[in-house]
C-alpha positions in Angstrom: 22.6 -9.1 -5.8 19.9 -8.5 -3.1 17.2 -11.4 -3.0 14.9 -12.2 0.0 15.1 -16.3 0.6 13.8 -19.5 3.3 16.9 -19.9 6.1 14.7 -22.2 7.7 10.7 -23.2 7.2 8.1 -20.6 8.5 11.0 -17.7 8.4 11.5 -15.4 5.4 14.8 -13.0 5.3 16.9 -10.8 2.8 20.4 -11.0 2.0 23.4 -10.6 -0.4 23.9 -13.6 -2.8 26.1 -14.0 -6.1 24.2 -13.2 -9.5 23.1 -17.0 -10.3 24.9 -18.5 -13.5 23.1 -19.7 -16.8 22.7 -23.2 -17.8 21.7 -24.2 -21.0 18.2 -23.4 -21.9 18.2 -20.7 -19.4 17.7 -17.0 -19.2 19.1 -14.6 -16.5 16.1 -12.3 -15.9 16.6 -8.9 -13.9 13.7 -8.5 -12.0 11.5 -5.5 -11.7 8.1 -6.3 -10.1 6.8 -9.4 -8.1 3.5 -10.4 -6.8 3.1 -12.7 -3.8 0.6 -15.7 -4.4 -1.6 -17.6 -1.7 0.8 -20.3 -2.1 3.7 -18.3 -1.3 2.2 -17.9 2.0 1.5 -21.5 2.8 5.0 -22.4 1.5 6.7 -20.3 4.1 4.3 -20.4 6.8 2.7 -23.9 6.4 5.3 -26.1 5.5 4.7 -26.7 1.7 8.1 -25.4 1.0 10.5 -27.4 -1.0 13.5 -28.4 1.2 16.0 -28.1 -1.6 15.0 -24.8 -2.0 15.8 -23.7 1.5 18.4 -20.9 1.2 17.9 -20.1 -2.0 17.3 -16.4 -3.6 14.4 -15.4 -4.6 12.2 -18.5 -3.2 9.2 -19.0 -3.2 8.5 -16.1 -5.5 6.7 -17.4 -9.0 5.1 -14.1 -10.5 7.2 -11.5 -11.9 8.2 -9.6 -14.7 11.6 -8.4 -15.6 14.4 -7.5 -18.7 16.3 -10.4 -20.1 20.0 -9.6 -18.9 21.7 -12.7 -20.0 20.9 -15.8 -21.9 22.2 -19.4 -23.0 18.7 -19.3 -25.1 18.2 -18.5 -28.8 14.8 -17.3 -28.1 14.7 -14.4 -25.9 17.6 -11.7 -26.6 19.1 -9.4 -23.8 16.9 -6.6 -23.2 13.4 -8.5 -23.7 10.8 -7.7 -21.3 9.5 -10.7 -19.8 7.0 -12.3 -18.0 7.9 -15.1 -15.7 6.2 -18.2 -14.8 8.3 -20.8 -13.3 6.7 -23.7 -11.3 5.8 -22.7 -7.6 8.5 -25.1 -6.5 11.5 -23.6 -8.3 10.6 -19.8 -8.2 12.9 -17.1 -7.5 10.9 -14.2 -8.3 12.0 -12.2 -4.9 15.4 -10.9 -6.3 17.4 -8.8 -8.5 18.0 -11.5 -10.7 16.7 -15.2 -11.4 17.4 -17.9 -14.0 14.6 -19.0 -15.6 14.1 -21.7 -18.3 13.3 -20.4 -21.5 9.9 -22.7 -21.3 8.9 -20.8 -18.5 9.0 -17.1 -20.2 6.3 -15.1 -21.9 7.7 -12.1 -24.1 5.9 -8.9 -23.3 5.5 -6.1 -26.0 8.0 -3.2 -25.6 6.6 0.1 -24.0 3.8 -2.0 -22.4 4.5 -1.0 -19.1 6.2 -4.0 -16.5 4.1 -3.0 -13.8 0.7 -3.0 -15.3 1.2 -7.0 -17.2 2.7 -8.2 -13.7 -0.8 -9.7 -13.1 -1.0 -12.0 -15.9 0.8 -14.7 -13.9 -1.9 -14.9 -11.9 -4.8 -14.0 -14.3 -3.2 -16.6 -16.7 -3.8 -19.6 -13.9 -7.4 -18.6 -14.0 -7.7 -18.4 -17.7 -6.4 -22.3 -17.3 -8.9 -22.9 -14.8 -11.8 -21.3 -16.7 -11.2 -24.1 -19.6 -11.6 -26.7 -17.1 -14.8 -25.3 -14.8 -16.7 -23.9 -18.3 -15.3 -26.4 -21.1 -16.9 -25.2 -23.9 -14.4 -22.5 -24.6 -14.7 -18.5 -24.0 -17.6 -18.0 -25.5 -19.8 -21.1 -24.8 -23.3 -21.7 -26.2 -24.9 -22.2 -22.6 -23.0 -20.3 -20.1 -23.5 -20.6 -16.4 -26.9 -19.1 -15.3 -25.7 -18.3 -11.8 -22.3 -18.5 -10.3 -20.5 -17.9 -6.9 -17.0 -16.7 -6.3 -15.8 -17.5 -3.2 -12.6 -15.2 -2.3 -11.8 -11.8 -3.7 -8.5 -11.5 -3.7 -6.7 -11.3 -7.6 -7.8 -15.0 -8.5 -11.4 -14.2 -7.2 -11.7 -11.0 -8.9 -10.2 -12.7 -12.5 -12.7 -15.5 -12.0 -15.6 -12.8 -11.4 -14.4 -11.0 -14.7 -13.9 -13.9 -16.6 -17.8 -15.0 -15.9 -19.0 -11.7 -16.8 -17.3 -12.1 -20.1 -18.8 -15.4 -20.5 -22.1 -13.7 -20.0 -23.5 -15.4 -16.5 -26.1 -12.8 -15.6 -25.8 -13.7 -11.9 -22.8 -13.8 -9.8 -22.3 -13.7 -5.9 -19.4 -13.1 -4.5 -18.3 -13.5 -0.8 -15.0 -12.6 1.2 -13.5 -11.4 4.8 -13.0 -8.0 3.7 -15.2 -5.0 2.6 -12.7 -3.3 0.5 -12.2 -6.5 -1.7 -15.9 -6.8 -1.9 -16.6 -2.8 -2.9 -14.2 -4.1 -5.6 -16.3 -7.1 -6.7 -19.1 -5.0 -6.8 -17.5 -2.3 -8.8 -16.4 -4.8 -11.2 -20.2 -6.3 -11.5 -21.1 -8.9 -9.2 -24.6 -9.5 -9.0 -24.2 -9.6 -5.1 -21.3 -9.0 -2.5 -21.5 -11.1 0.9 -19.2 -10.4 3.8 -18.0 -13.3 5.5 -18.4 -14.7 8.4 -21.1 -12.6 9.4 -23.2 -13.3 6.3 -23.7 -16.7 4.5 -22.8 -17.1 1.1 -25.0 -20.7 0.8 -28.0 -18.8 2.1 -27.3 -15.7 0.3 -27.2 -18.2 -2.9 -30.1 -20.3 -2.2 -32.4 -17.4 -1.8 -31.4 -16.2 -5.3 -32.1 -19.1 -6.6 -35.1 -20.3 -4.9 -33.0 -23.1 -3.1 -32.1 -24.7 -6.4 -28.2 -23.1 -6.0 -25.5 -22.1 -8.7 -24.8 -23.9 -11.6 -21.2 -23.1 -11.2 -19.3 -22.1 -7.8 -15.6 -21.4 -7.7 -13.8 -21.5 -4.3 -10.7 -19.3 -4.7 -9.9 -18.8 -0.7 -8.6 -22.0 -0.1 -10.0 -23.1 3.1 -11.7 -26.2 4.3 -15.1 -24.2 5.4 -15.0 -22.3 2.0 -14.9 -25.8 0.2 -17.7 -27.2 2.5 -19.5 -24.1 1.6 -18.9 -24.2 -2.3 -20.7 -27.9 -2.2 -23.4 -26.5 0.0 -24.2 -23.7 -2.9 -24.2 -25.3 -5.9 -27.3 -27.1 -7.4 -28.1 -30.8 -8.1 -25.6 -31.8 -11.4 -23.9 -28.2 -11.2 -20.0 -27.9 -11.1 -17.5 -26.9 -8.3 -14.2 -25.6 -9.2 -11.6 -25.8 -6.8 -8.8 -23.3 -7.4 -7.6 -22.3 -3.9 -4.7 -24.0 -2.5 -4.9 -26.5 0.2 -5.3 -25.1 3.7 -2.9 -27.9 5.4 -0.9 -30.9 4.5 -2.1 -34.3 4.6 -6.0 -35.4 4.4 -8.6 -32.8 5.2 -12.3 -32.4 5.9 -14.7 -32.5 2.9 -18.4 -33.1 2.4 -18.5 -36.0 0.3 -22.0 -37.3 1.2 -23.2 -34.2 -0.1 -21.3 -33.6 -3.0 -22.8 -37.2 -3.8 -26.3 -36.5 -3.1 -25.9 -33.6 -5.5 -24.2 -35.6 -8.3 -21.9 -33.0 -8.5 -18.8 -32.2 -11.4 -16.1 -31.2 -9.3 -12.8 -29.9 -10.8 -9.6 -29.4 -9.4 -6.7 -27.4 -11.0 -3.3 -26.8 -11.0 -0.4 -26.9 -13.3 -0.8 -23.7 -15.7 2.9 -23.6 -16.1 3.0 -26.8 -18.0 0.6 -25.8 -20.5 1.5 -26.3 -24.0 2.9 -22.8 -25.2 2.0 -21.4 -22.1 -1.4 -20.2 -23.8 -3.5 -19.2 -21.0 -0.5 -16.5 -19.7 0.1 -15.4 -23.6 -3.9 -14.7 -23.4 -3.5 -13.1 -20.2 -1.1 -10.4 -21.7 -3.8 -9.6 -24.4 -6.5 -9.0 -22.6 -4.7 -6.8 -20.2 -3.0 -5.0 -23.1 -6.2 -4.5 -24.6 -8.1 -3.2 -21.6 -10.5 -6.2 -21.4 -9.9 -7.1 -18.0 -9.0 -4.6 -15.3 -5.9 -4.9 -13.3 -5.5 -1.9 -11.6 -7.0 -3.0 -8.0 -3.8 -5.9 -8.4 -1.6 -3.0 -8.2 -2.3 -0.6 -5.1 0.1 -2.1 -2.5 3.8 -2.4 -3.3 6.6 -3.1 -1.3 10.2 -2.5 -1.8 12.4 -6.0 -2.1 14.5 -5.3 1.6 11.0 -5.4 2.8 9.8 -8.7 1.4 9.2 -10.1 5.0 6.4 -7.5 5.8 5.0 -8.2 2.3 4.8 -11.9 3.0 3.3 -11.1 6.6 0.7 -9.1 5.2 -0.1 -11.4 2.6 -0.6 -14.0 5.4 -3.4 -10.9 6.9 -5.1 -11.5 3.5 -3.4 -8.1 2.4 -5.4 -6.0 5.4 -7.8 -5.6 2.6 -5.6 -5.4 0.2 -6.3 -7.5 -3.3 -2.7 -8.4 -4.4 0.8 -7.7 -2.3 3.1 -6.5 -4.7 7.2 -6.4 -4.9 8.6 -3.6 -6.7 12.5 -4.5 -7.3 13.6 -1.7 -8.8 12.8 2.0 -10.0 12.9 -0.6 -13.4 10.7 0.1 -16.7 7.3 1.9 -15.9 
């Protein structure tokens, strides 16, 4: 089979590998599509890799859809379409085949279109996060009156849509790219802010009479964005940190400002360990019902042989594209 792999830190190549063998409880998935997460960029280029996975086929991809080709599990018969949600430290989605534990697969309805359901992995992680940022459930009695989303990539735009579903009437979205901001505006953002020329903190304070927002979601991952998130939140507000760390080790953080504002701060990871993969299943249902828009995540696809170029594009924030995908085979449409 063909697969992308990391021969060493900072590099990604494509080569030939044996199709992996199954262990008990595993499923062999013939991959059809994969997408690049921001964490993949950090793994390849910024030293966040798992040393044990260097040289392994498909690593670090962990967002993918495919069809069961072989199984040593009683849960997923051959031919079953699936969403793969392995841990980011063990992912192998950038390959024609990968083995996945049956506990990290979500069965997809036949004929529902694999490419369209690819964003369910990313949407699932944002649903998982929103349950922590707004803990009263999908329809809270008192939704945030004002919110900010920093970063309008796929995750940020899903947070925007989920906040709109909660009934939040004021949502400011900031990003570096006008194309992404245009999508945010079309989806219903109250105001968009083109960073760094415009200040998201000034925009939020202006809209709220200096009070700040009830909820700020940081979905970009930069140290400066985390500082802006704290500065944009109101006293006793909530700041949800979703973006992947910019670098390893200690990082600057406005502790005094967060203390002075008496903020609730929530960091999120581990959606792949949620019992029953609840959030990913809900994501599939929302996409199939047309309740969350995903078309903007599917506009830029690279063939598997060009996975290194795809990762380089993702490192450039997609050159304005919301999401970068990998078309592994002609597959099911």
